[in-house]
N, C-alpha and C positions, 0 to 999 in steps of 0.2 A: 504494500500500500504506500509506503514511504517513497519507494523508487518511482511508482506511478505518479505520485503527486509532484515529485521533483521533475519528472519528464514533462508533465503537463505544464508546469511553470516555465520550463525552458521552451516549450512550444509557443507559449503566449509571448515570450520575450524575443523571439527571433525577428531579425531585421533583414534588410536587403544586403547588408554587408555579410551577415551570417545566415543564409536562408535555411540551412538545415540545422536541426537540433542534434546535439551529440549525446549519445548514451553515456559516454564517459563523464561528461559534465554532470549528468544526472546522478551517476554513481558517486562522484565527488561531493555533490551537494547533499545527497542523502546519507552517505556513510563516511564522508571524509574525516570528520572529527573523531569518530570511533577508531578508524584506522590510524590516525595521528596519535591518539592516546596509546594504542597498542604498540606503535613503533617507539614511542617515548619509553614505555615500560621495557621494551626489548633493548633499547639503548642503555638504560640504567642498569639492567641486568648484565649487559655486556661489560659495562664499566666496572661492575662489582666483581667480574671475573679476574680482574687484575689484583684484587686485594689479597687473595689466597697466596699466590707466589711471593708477593712482597712480604707478607707475614711469615711465611716459611723461611725466607732468607734471613729475616730479623731474628727469628727464633733460633736458627742455627748459629747466628752470630752471638746471641745471648748465651747459648750453651757453651760455645767455645771460649767466651770471655769471662764466664762466671768463675768466681773464686770461692771455693767451698772452704769455710774457716776450719782450721784444725783444732779439734778438742773443744773446750769451753772458752774460747777466746772472746772476750767482750771488749767493746770499744769504750774508751774513756768518755766521760760525760760531755766534755767540751767538743768532741769530734762528731757527735750525733747532730744531724741536721734534718730539716723537713724534706719530704719528698717533693721534687718539682714535677711538672707535667712531663718534661722530657725523660726524666728517670722513670716515671710511672709508665709511659708508653713504650719504653725500651725493655720492660720486664717481659720475660717469655710467657708467663702465665696470662698476663693481660693481652698479649698478642694472640694467644690461643683463643681467648674469649672473643676478641675482635674478629678473628678469622671465622669462628663458628657463627657469629651473628651475621657477618658479611655473606657467608655462603648460604645461610638460611634465607636471608633477605633476597639474595640473587635468585634462589629457587622460586620464591614467591613472585618476584617481578617477572621472571620468564614464564611461569605458569599463567599469570594474569594476562600477559601479552598473548600467549597462545590462545587462551580462552576468548579474549576480546576479538582477536582476528578471526578465529573460527566461527564465532557467533555471528559476526557481521558478514562473513562470507556466505554463511547459510541464509541470512536475511537477504543478501543481495541476489542469491540464486533464486530464492522463493519469490522475491519481487519481480525478477525478470520472467519467471514462469507465470506469475499472475498477470503481468502485462501481455504476454503472448496469449494466454487463455482469454483475457478480456477482448483482445483484438479478434480472435477467432469467433467469439460470440457475436461481435458486431458485423461480421461478414454475412452477406445474404446467402441463402441456400442455393441460389442460382450460380453464385461464384464458386461454390464448393463442387459442383458437378461438372 
């Protein structure tokens, strides 16, 4: 129904410069925003694919550079400092959580992209079939024989 309405709208807007109405323009009018949203989700999901390898690289660096204290060595009170954001984000355990959240979010974005694009493709196919069916109903029976 949405595709038929967009096609009728394009039929009424045609001019001498553009005498024929395009089915592609009707598709873009009817389903363009949904496909744009699906491609945006796909783009964000693809960007999140880069988080995993970067986190793994930083985790390997953390393991290689970590110094495990021997015995019960404690730091003197004056050497204890607050944890900065840089120190916090370089921690291997924090990077593991970041990687887990990024991969779960990536999965959600890619699944939403797939769902939106498939749903709108089915709607577009159904709209085109509906337009063809309505056109055949408008044909006279003399034209069919």
